[in-house]
C-alpha positions as CSV (number, residue, x, y, z in Angstrom):
1,M,0.0,0.0,0.0
2,S,1.4,3.4,-1.0
3,R,1.0,6.1,1.6
4,T,1.2,9.8,1.0
5,R,1.5,10.7,4.7
6,P,3.5,9.1,7.6
7,L,1.6,6.6,9.7
8,F,1.7,6.7,13.5
9,V,0.5,3.5,15.2
10,H,0.1,3.5,18.9
11,V,-0.7,0.3,20.8
12,I,-2.3,1.3,24.1
13,G,-2.3,-1.1,27.1
14,L,-1.9,-1.4,30.8
15,E,1.4,-2.8,32.2
16,G,1.5,-6.5,31.8
17,C,-1.0,-6.7,28.9
18,G,1.6,-8.2,26.6
19,H,3.2,-5.3,24.7
20,H,6.6,-7.1,24.7
21,G,4.9,-10.2,23.1
22,L,3.1,-8.3,20.4
23,F,5.8,-5.8,19.4
24,P,8.2,-8.2,17.8
25,V,5.3,-9.4,15.6
26,L,4.6,-5.8,14.4
27,A,8.3,-5.1,13.9
28,Q,8.9,-8.2,11.7
29,A,5.8,-7.7,9.7
30,V,6.5,-4.0,9.0
31,T,10.2,-4.7,8.2
32,E,9.4,-7.6,5.8
33,T,6.5,-5.9,4.1
34,H,7.7,-2.3,3.9
35,G,11.5,-2.5,4.3
36,G,13.8,-2.3,7.3
37,D,14.7,1.4,7.2
38,E,11.2,2.6,8.3
39,Y,11.1,0.3,11.3
40,N,14.8,0.8,12.3
41,R,14.5,4.6,12.0
42,F,11.2,5.3,13.7
43,F,10.7,2.9,16.6
44,R,11.0,4.9,19.8
45,N,10.6,8.0,17.7
46,K,10.7,11.7,18.4
47,P,6.9,12.0,18.9
48,R,7.4,9.5,21.8
49,N,10.0,11.8,23.3
50,A,7.7,14.8,22.9
51,F,4.8,13.0,24.6
52,N,7.0,11.8,27.5
53,G,8.1,15.4,27.9
54,M,4.6,16.8,27.9
55,Y,2.9,14.3,30.2
56,C,5.6,12.8,32.3
57,R,8.3,15.4,32.7
58,N,6.3,18.7,32.6
59,Y,8.3,20.1,29.7
60,S,6.8,23.0,27.7
61,K,3.9,21.6,25.8
62,R,4.3,24.1,23.0
63,D,7.9,23.2,22.5
64,C,7.2,19.4,22.6
65,I,4.5,19.7,20.0
66,R,6.6,21.9,17.8
67,G,9.4,19.3,17.9
68,A,7.0,16.5,17.0
69,H,5.6,18.5,14.1
70,H,9.0,19.4,12.8
71,F,10.1,15.7,12.9
72,L,7.0,14.7,11.0
73,G,7.6,17.3,8.4
74,Q,11.1,16.0,7.7
75,I,10.6,12.3,7.3
76,P,9.6,10.4,4.1
77,P,5.8,10.5,3.6
78,D,5.6,6.7,3.5
79,S,7.2,6.3,6.9
80,I,5.7,4.1,9.6
81,M,6.2,4.8,13.3
82,L,5.4,2.1,15.8
83,E,4.7,3.1,19.4
84,D,4.0,0.7,22.3
85,N,4.1,2.9,25.4
86,S,2.5,1.2,28.4
87,Y,0.2,2.7,31.0
88,P,1.6,3.6,33.4
89,S,5.0,4.2,31.9
90,G,7.9,3.3,34.2
91,N,8.1,5.4,37.3
92,Y,5.4,7.9,36.1
93,R,2.5,6.2,37.9
94,D,0.0,8.9,38.6
95,V,-3.0,9.3,36.3
96,T,-1.9,12.9,35.7
97,N,1.3,11.6,34.1
98,Q,-0.3,9.3,31.6
99,W,-0.4,10.1,27.9
100,D,-3.6,11.8,26.8
101,I,-4.4,9.8,23.6
102,H,-7.2,12.1,22.7
103,E,-4.9,15.1,22.8
104,I,-2.2,13.1,21.0
105,Y,-4.7,12.3,18.2
106,H,-5.4,16.0,17.7
107,T,-1.7,16.9,18.0
108,L,-0.8,14.5,15.1
109,K,-3.9,14.1,12.9
110,D,-3.1,17.0,10.6
111,H,0.5,15.9,10.1
112,C,0.2,12.1,9.8
113,D,-2.3,9.3,9.8
114,V,-3.0,8.1,13.4
115,R,-4.2,4.6,14.3
116,F,-4.7,3.3,17.8
117,A,-5.0,-0.3,19.0
118,H,-6.0,-1.3,22.6
119,L,-4.3,-4.4,23.8
120,T,-5.9,-6.3,26.6
121,R,-5.2,-9.6,28.4
122,N,-6.7,-11.8,31.1
123,V,-6.8,-9.3,33.9
124,F,-5.5,-11.7,36.6
125,N,-2.5,-12.7,34.6
126,M,-1.9,-9.1,33.6
127,V,-1.9,-7.8,37.2
128,N,0.2,-10.7,38.5
129,S,2.8,-10.3,35.8
130,R,3.9,-6.9,37.3
131,R,2.7,-7.5,40.9
132,E,5.9,-5.9,42.4
133,F,5.5,-2.5,40.7
134,D,3.3,-0.9,43.4
135,E,4.5,-2.5,46.6
136,T,1.7,-4.9,47.0
137,L,-0.4,-6.9,44.5
138,Q,-3.6,-5.2,45.7
139,A,-2.1,-1.7,45.4
140,H,-1.0,-2.7,41.9
141,A,-4.4,-4.0,40.9
142,E,-6.0,-0.7,42.1
143,K,-3.5,1.4,40.2
144,M,-4.1,-0.6,37.0
145,A,-7.9,-0.3,37.4
146,E,-7.6,3.4,38.0
147,I,-5.5,4.0,34.9
148,G,-7.7,1.5,32.9
149,R,-10.7,3.8,33.6
150,Y,-8.7,6.8,32.4
151,I,-7.8,5.0,29.2
152,D,-11.4,3.9,28.6
153,A,-12.6,7.5,28.9
154,K,-10.0,8.8,26.5
155,M,-10.8,6.1,23.9
156,A,-14.5,7.0,24.2
157,D,-13.6,10.6,23.4
158,I,-11.7,9.5,20.3
159,E,-14.3,7.1,19.1
160,A,-17.0,9.8,19.6
161,E,-15.2,11.7,16.8
162,G,-15.5,8.7,14.4
163,L,-12.0,7.2,14.7
164,T,-12.0,3.4,15.1
165,I,-9.7,1.8,17.7
166,T,-8.6,-1.7,17.0
167,R,-9.2,-4.1,19.9
168,L,-6.6,-6.8,20.3
169,N,-6.4,-9.5,22.9
170,Y,-3.0,-11.0,23.9
171,D,-4.7,-14.3,24.5
172,E,-6.2,-14.4,21.0
173,L,-3.6,-12.8,18.8
174,E,-3.4,-15.9,16.6
175,S,-7.0,-15.4,15.5
176,Q,-6.6,-11.6,14.9
177,T,-4.1,-11.6,12.0
178,V,-6.5,-9.6,9.7
179,E,-7.0,-6.9,12.3
180,I,-3.3,-6.6,13.1
181,G,-2.5,-6.5,9.4
182,A,-5.0,-3.7,8.7
183,L,-3.5,-1.7,11.6
184,I,0.0,-1.7,10.1
185,D,-0.8,-2.1,6.4
186,C,0.5,-5.6,6.2
187,P,-1.1,-8.7,4.7
188,S,-2.5,-11.2,7.2
189,E,-0.1,-13.8,5.9
190,A,2.8,-11.6,7.0
191,I,1.2,-11.3,10.5
192,E,0.7,-15.1,10.7
193,K,4.3,-15.7,9.8
194,A,5.5,-13.2,12.3
195,I,3.3,-14.6,15.1
196,N,4.7,-18.1,14.3
197,E,8.3,-16.9,14.4
198,Q,8.2,-14.1,17.1
199,F,5.3,-14.5,19.4
200,K,6.2,-16.2,22.7
201,K,3.0,-16.4,24.6
202,S,3.2,-16.7,28.4
203,T,2.0,-20.0,29.7
204,K,1.7,-18.8,33.3
205,N,-1.7,-19.3,34.9
206,Y,-2.9,-17.0,37.7
207,R,-4.8,-19.9,39.2
208,D,-1.5,-21.5,40.1
209,L,0.1,-18.2,41.3
210,L,-2.6,-16.3,43.2
211,T,-4.5,-17.1,46.3
212,T,-8.3,-17.0,46.5
213,D,-8.1,-13.7,48.4
214,E,-5.8,-12.2,45.9
215,I,-8.1,-13.1,43.0
216,Q,-11.0,-11.6,44.9
217,G,-9.0,-8.4,45.5
218,I,-8.3,-8.0,41.8
219,K,-12.0,-8.6,41.1
220,N,-12.9,-5.9,43.5
221,A,-10.4,-3.4,42.1
222,F,-11.7,-3.9,38.5
223,G,-15.4,-4.1,39.5
224,L,-15.7,-7.7,38.4
225,A,-18.4,-10.0,39.6
């Protein structure tokens, strides 16, 4: 597919949702379909630095946006940028420090094509996979639930403006090759090949790792029955 504007693809997801499992799939498919230079040049790109500056480090929003726009004006029009920032990102764990994807959409939409995917996973495995990040498992579950509500609200704002967000499930990626391919302009055959060669799905089962009380605590945090 020939593009006349750069493409910015952002996979949104809570910590532990499986970004590190999905990203090698995207990278291989983009590299093999579109050529290596695009992927090698634009992963962890300057817009990422701009958004980290805006939301995490309290840098000048005007300067950050100006830098992102300048970058987008300099790159080839058929470039692909892959972004897999997690929520929360590293040590920036307050809701006020999370990327505002609705604002990001408006910041970029006149300068490149913007596509979002929301990656989810079995919530119990997701929380347990990073259980040490907020001192206790229960505190981590509550933090993830809080930021999850923030993400949901921002996605609703975006979709209210007519932009479709691709829903992906870490536990079902093998059956979502068409959706993943459409997200990054790659044939589903390239996605299937990349999944077979790159996807290392976790086999850990929360039922073997969490107590009954811990499972209930996660349910309570996420409002699950």
